[in-house]
C-alpha positions as CSV (number, residue, x, y, z in Angstrom):
1,M,-98.3,-79.6,-4.2
2,T,-96.2,-80.6,-1.3
3,T,-93.9,-82.5,-3.6
4,E,-93.4,-79.5,-5.8
5,L,-92.5,-77.3,-2.8
6,Q,-90.0,-79.9,-1.7
7,E,-88.4,-80.0,-5.2
8,I,-88.2,-76.2,-5.2
9,A,-86.5,-76.3,-1.7
10,I,-84.0,-78.9,-3.0
11,L,-83.2,-76.8,-6.0
12,K,-82.7,-73.6,-3.9
13,K,-80.3,-75.5,-1.6
14,A,-78.4,-76.9,-4.7
15,L,-78.2,-73.3,-6.1
16,E,-76.9,-72.0,-2.8
17,R,-74.3,-74.7,-2.7
18,E,-73.3,-73.9,-6.3
19,K,-73.0,-70.2,-5.5
20,K,-71.0,-70.9,-2.4
21,A,-68.7,-73.3,-4.3
22,R,-68.3,-70.7,-7.0
23,Q,-67.5,-68.0,-4.4
24,I,-64.9,-70.3,-2.8
25,S,-63.4,-71.1,-6.2
26,E,-63.2,-67.4,-7.1
27,E,-61.6,-66.5,-3.8
28,L,-59.1,-69.4,-4.2
29,L,-58.3,-68.3,-7.8
30,E,-57.8,-64.7,-6.7
31,S,-55.6,-65.9,-3.8
32,K,-53.5,-68.1,-6.1
33,S,-53.3,-65.4,-8.7
34,R,-52.1,-63.0,-6.0
35,E,-49.5,-65.6,-4.8
36,L,-48.4,-66.2,-8.4
37,Y,-48.0,-62.4,-9.0
38,F,-45.9,-61.9,-5.9
39,A,-43.9,-65.1,-6.7
40,K,-43.3,-63.8,-10.2
41,E,-42.2,-60.4,-8.7
42,K,-39.9,-62.2,-6.2
43,I,-38.4,-64.3,-9.0
44,A,-37.9,-61.2,-11.2
45,N,-36.1,-59.4,-8.3
46,Q,-34.0,-62.5,-7.5
47,Y,-33.1,-62.7,-11.2
48,K,-31.9,-59.1,-11.2
49,E,-29.9,-59.8,-8.0
50,L,-28.4,-62.9,-9.7
51,E,-27.5,-60.8,-12.7
52,G,-25.8,-58.3,-10.5
53,V,-23.9,-61.1,-8.7
54,L,-22.9,-62.6,-12.0
55,E,-21.6,-59.3,-13.2
56,K,-19.6,-58.8,-10.0
57,L,-18.2,-62.4,-10.4
58,K,-17.2,-61.6,-14.0
59,E,-15.4,-58.4,-12.8
60,Q,-13.8,-60.3,-10.0
61,Q,-12.7,-63.0,-12.3
62,T,-11.2,-60.5,-14.7
63,M,-9.4,-58.8,-11.8
64,L,-8.2,-62.2,-10.6
65,V,-6.8,-63.1,-14.0
66,Q,-5.0,-59.8,-14.2
67,S,-3.8,-60.2,-10.6
68,E,-2.4,-63.6,-11.3
69,K,-0.8,-62.3,-14.5
70,M,0.8,-59.4,-12.7
71,A,2.0,-61.7,-10.0
72,S,3.6,-64.0,-12.6
73,I,5.3,-61.1,-14.3
74,G,6.4,-59.8,-11.0
75,Q,7.9,-63.2,-10.3
76,L,9.8,-63.0,-13.5
77,S,10.8,-59.4,-13.2
78,A,14.2,-60.1,-11.6
79,G,15.1,-62.4,-14.4
80,I,13.9,-59.9,-17.0
81,A,15.9,-57.1,-15.3
82,H,19.0,-59.4,-15.4
83,E,18.3,-60.1,-19.1
84,I,18.2,-56.3,-19.8
85,N,21.1,-55.4,-17.5
86,N,23.5,-57.8,-19.3
87,P,23.4,-56.1,-22.7
88,I,23.0,-52.6,-21.2
89,G,26.2,-53.3,-19.1
90,F,28.4,-54.1,-22.1
91,I,26.8,-51.4,-24.2
92,K,27.8,-48.9,-21.5
93,S,31.3,-50.4,-21.3
94,N,31.7,-50.3,-25.1
95,I,30.6,-46.6,-25.2
96,E,33.1,-45.7,-22.5
97,N,35.9,-47.5,-24.4
98,F,34.9,-45.6,-27.5
99,K,34.9,-42.4,-25.6
100,E,38.4,-43.1,-24.3
101,V,39.9,-43.5,-27.8
102,T,37.9,-40.6,-29.4
103,P,40.6,-38.0,-28.7
104,T,43.2,-40.2,-30.3
105,I,41.0,-40.7,-33.4
106,L,40.3,-36.9,-33.6
107,G,44.0,-36.3,-33.3
108,L,44.6,-38.5,-36.4
109,F,41.9,-36.6,-38.3
110,N,43.5,-33.3,-37.4
111,L,46.8,-34.5,-38.8
112,Y,45.1,-35.6,-42.0
113,N,43.4,-32.2,-42.2
114,E,46.8,-30.5,-41.8
115,F,48.2,-32.7,-44.5
116,L,45.5,-31.7,-46.9
117,K,46.3,-28.0,-46.3
118,I,50.0,-28.4,-47.1
119,E,51.0,-26.3,-50.2
120,K,54.7,-27.2,-50.4
121,I,55.4,-30.6,-51.9
122,D,58.6,-30.8,-49.7
123,S,56.5,-30.8,-46.6
124,F,54.3,-33.9,-47.7
125,K,56.9,-36.5,-46.6
126,E,57.5,-34.8,-43.3
127,K,53.7,-34.7,-42.5
128,L,53.2,-38.3,-43.7
129,D,56.1,-39.4,-41.4
130,E,54.4,-37.6,-38.6
131,I,51.1,-39.3,-39.3
132,E,52.7,-42.8,-39.4
133,S,54.6,-42.1,-36.2
134,Y,51.3,-41.0,-34.6
135,K,49.5,-44.1,-35.8
136,E,52.3,-46.4,-34.6
137,K,52.6,-44.7,-31.2
138,N,48.8,-44.9,-30.6
139,D,48.3,-48.3,-32.2
140,I,45.6,-46.9,-34.5
141,N,45.2,-50.1,-36.4
142,F,44.2,-52.0,-33.2
143,I,41.9,-49.1,-32.2
144,F,40.0,-49.3,-35.6
145,E,39.7,-53.1,-35.4
146,D,38.5,-52.8,-31.8
147,I,36.0,-50.2,-32.6
148,T,34.4,-52.4,-35.3
149,G,34.0,-55.1,-32.7
150,L,32.6,-52.7,-30.1
151,L,30.0,-51.4,-32.6
152,D,29.0,-54.9,-33.6
153,E,28.6,-55.8,-29.9
154,T,26.7,-52.6,-29.2
155,V,24.2,-53.2,-32.0
156,E,23.8,-56.8,-30.9
157,G,23.1,-55.6,-27.3
158,L,20.6,-53.0,-28.5
159,D,18.8,-55.7,-30.6
160,R,18.7,-57.9,-27.5
161,V,17.1,-55.2,-25.4
162,R,14.6,-54.4,-28.2
163,E,13.8,-58.1,-28.4
164,I,13.1,-58.3,-24.7
165,V,11.0,-55.1,-24.6
166,S,9.1,-56.3,-27.7
167,G,8.5,-59.7,-26.1
168,L,7.1,-58.0,-22.9
169,N,4.9,-55.7,-25.0
170,N,3.5,-58.6,-27.0
171,F,3.1,-60.7,-23.9
172,S,1.2,-58.2,-21.8
173,H,-1.6,-56.8,-24.1
174,I,-2.9,-55.0,-21.0
175,D,-5.3,-52.8,-23.0
176,E,-7.0,-55.6,-25.0
177,G,-10.0,-55.9,-22.8
178,D,-12.4,-58.5,-24.2
179,K,-11.8,-57.7,-27.9
180,L,-10.8,-60.6,-30.2
181,I,-7.5,-60.1,-32.0
182,H,-6.3,-61.8,-35.1
183,A,-3.0,-63.5,-34.1
184,N,-0.7,-66.4,-34.9
185,I,-0.2,-68.9,-32.1
186,N,3.4,-69.6,-33.0
187,D,4.2,-65.9,-32.6
188,L,2.4,-65.7,-29.2
189,I,4.5,-68.7,-28.0
190,D,7.7,-67.0,-29.2
191,S,6.9,-63.8,-27.3
192,T,6.2,-65.8,-24.2
193,I,9.4,-67.7,-24.4
194,K,11.4,-64.4,-24.7
195,V,9.8,-63.3,-21.4
196,V,10.4,-66.5,-19.5
197,K,13.8,-67.2,-21.0
198,N,15.9,-66.2,-18.0
199,E,13.6,-68.1,-15.6
200,I,14.1,-71.4,-17.4
201,Q,17.5,-71.1,-19.2
202,Y,19.4,-72.7,-16.3
203,K,16.8,-75.5,-15.9
204,A,15.7,-76.5,-19.3
205,E,16.4,-76.3,-23.0
206,I,13.3,-75.4,-25.1
207,K,12.9,-77.2,-28.4
208,K,10.3,-75.7,-30.7
209,E,8.5,-78.0,-33.2
210,Y,6.1,-75.6,-35.0
211,S,3.8,-76.4,-37.8
212,A,2.5,-73.8,-40.2
213,L,-0.7,-72.4,-38.6
214,P,-3.4,-70.1,-39.8
215,S,-3.9,-66.9,-37.8
216,I,-7.0,-67.2,-35.6
217,D,-9.2,-64.8,-33.6
218,C,-8.3,-65.1,-29.9
219,Y,-7.4,-63.1,-26.8
220,P,-3.5,-63.0,-27.2
221,G,-2.7,-61.6,-23.7
222,Q,-4.7,-64.3,-22.0
223,L,-3.2,-67.1,-24.1
224,N,0.3,-65.8,-23.4
225,Q,-0.6,-66.2,-19.7
226,V,-1.6,-69.8,-20.3
227,F,1.7,-70.5,-22.2
228,M,3.7,-68.8,-19.5
229,N,2.1,-70.8,-16.7
230,L,2.6,-74.1,-18.5
231,I,6.2,-73.5,-19.6
232,V,7.3,-72.1,-16.2
233,N,5.5,-75.0,-14.4
234,A,7.3,-77.4,-16.8
235,S,10.7,-75.9,-15.9
236,Q,9.9,-76.0,-12.2
237,A,9.1,-79.7,-12.5
238,I,12.7,-80.4,-13.8
239,K,15.2,-80.9,-10.9
240,E,18.3,-80.7,-13.1
241,L,18.8,-79.6,-16.7
242,G,16.0,-81.0,-18.9
243,I,14.1,-80.5,-22.0
244,I,10.8,-78.7,-22.7
245,I,9.3,-79.4,-26.2
246,V,6.7,-77.1,-27.6
247,K,4.8,-78.5,-30.5
248,T,2.0,-76.9,-32.6
249,S,-0.2,-78.4,-35.3
250,F,-3.4,-77.8,-37.1
251,E,-6.0,-80.5,-36.8
252,D,-9.8,-80.5,-37.6
253,D,-10.2,-76.7,-37.6
254,H,-8.3,-76.6,-34.3
255,V,-4.9,-75.2,-33.4
256,V,-3.2,-77.7,-31.1
257,I,-0.4,-76.8,-28.7
258,R,1.5,-79.5,-26.8
259,I,4.0,-78.6,-24.0
260,E,6.0,-81.6,-22.9
261,D,8.7,-81.9,-20.3
262,N,10.8,-84.7,-18.9
263,G,10.5,-83.5,-15.2
264,S,9.2,-85.2,-12.1
265,G,5.7,-85.8,-13.4
266,I,2.4,-85.6,-11.4
267,S,0.8,-88.3,-9.3
268,S,-2.6,-89.7,-10.4
269,K,-4.3,-88.4,-7.3
270,N,-3.0,-84.8,-7.9
271,I,-4.0,-84.8,-11.6
272,K,-7.7,-84.9,-10.6
273,K,-7.2,-81.7,-8.6
274,L,-4.8,-80.0,-10.9
275,F,-7.2,-77.4,-12.3
276,T,-8.9,-76.7,-8.9
277,P,-8.5,-73.1,-7.7
278,F,-5.8,-72.7,-5.0
279,F,-4.5,-76.3,-5.4
280,T,-0.8,-76.5,-5.6
281,T,2.0,-79.0,-4.9
282,K,4.6,-76.2,-4.5
283,E,6.0,-74.9,-1.2
284,V,4.2,-72.0,0.5
285,G,5.2,-68.8,-1.1
286,D,6.2,-70.4,-4.4
287,G,2.8,-70.3,-6.0
288,T,-0.8,-69.1,-5.6
289,G,-2.5,-72.2,-6.9
290,L,-4.4,-70.2,-9.4
291,G,-2.2,-70.5,-12.5
292,L,-3.6,-73.7,-13.8
293,S,-7.2,-73.0,-12.8
294,I,-7.1,-69.7,-14.6
295,S,-5.4,-71.3,-17.6
296,Y,-8.2,-73.8,-17.7
297,S,-10.8,-71.1,-17.6
298,I,-9.1,-69.0,-20.3
299,V,-8.9,-72.0,-22.7
300,K,-12.3,-73.5,-21.8
301,N,-14.5,-70.5,-21.3
302,K,-12.9,-67.7,-23.3
303,H,-11.7,-69.7,-26.2
304,K,-14.2,-72.6,-26.2
305,G,-11.3,-75.0,-26.3
306,S,-9.9,-77.8,-24.2
307,I,-6.8,-78.5,-22.1
308,Q,-5.8,-82.0,-21.0
309,I,-2.8,-83.5,-19.3
310,E,-0.9,-86.8,-19.5
311,S,1.6,-87.4,-16.8
312,E,3.6,-90.2,-15.2
313,E,5.7,-89.8,-12.0
314,G,9.4,-89.7,-12.7
315,K,8.9,-89.4,-16.5
316,G,7.3,-86.0,-17.1
317,S,4.1,-84.4,-18.3
318,V,2.4,-83.3,-21.5
319,F,-0.2,-80.5,-21.6
320,S,-2.4,-80.5,-24.7
321,I,-4.4,-77.5,-25.7
322,R,-7.0,-77.4,-28.5
323,I,-8.4,-74.0,-29.7
324,P,-11.0,-73.7,-32.4
325,T,-10.2,-71.4,-35.3
326,N,-13.8,-70.2,-35.6
327,L,-14.2,-68.5,-32.2
328,K,-16.2,-65.6,-33.7
329,S,-18.8,-68.0,-35.1
330,I,-19.0,-69.9,-31.8
331,N,-19.4,-66.7,-29.8
332,G,-21.6,-64.9,-32.4
333,T,-19.1,-62.0,-32.0
334,R,-18.6,-59.3,-34.6
335,D,-15.3,-57.8,-33.4
336,E,-13.2,-56.4,-36.1
């Protein structure tokens, strides 16, 4: 009997221990579940905060790109104004010259009108002599020849102004936003060269070696900024008159752009830092140090392409850009 009571006591103690262990486990499980819940809430809140920070970073990056673009255009504005002022100047001069001889031409027209109204044959010769005398006295033949030249020069000047304005318009694409545009890279480079022409014409000759390229979906305004940065940088690397060669080709479903100069080149230690934000080898006030880092971001992040550099001090540099033609497929974008 005593043995049975002892066994019952042992079983009761074991049961109590089991209940206590179960209670501890349940309390621990509840505690850990509560901790996991709050941890999950904290992570969710942090994720939302990170999303907000990321969105702000994207906005700031967009603003930074536009700011650098406007700074670059501002830097070129004096040259652009000079480019426009030249043709406007001789257009104005030509119009003033034409204005000066207009009364003389109208005088000749009046004489011919009087001649056409003559009814007496005897007066024909007298009026013709008067006309010839007027033409000789006012050197009408020279005026007519000069007017032809003035008009040709004026049309040429107006075409030049239109070309500059068209280049600026194609270059800026301020209102594009993030919409993909179907464009030809050769045309984009041409519009950029028109904008930077005055900046580089006294430093370098540009040679274009274009291949036939398919039109691709891209962000034209941003690519124009890349081309401008690289071409202006190339001209600034040339101490005296040099050459900048712009080549395009189509390789393995990629458009390839090579911008080569025979300038001072870049040291190996600087090449490693070349695309780092705010890094620059220029004097203070001559550059922000953002041009190449923004160019890298535009090519790499926006166009899923690559940008590389080969350079040797004293011999020049070559920037190579590769842009895929199927950007919509890569992005999964459906822009029209």
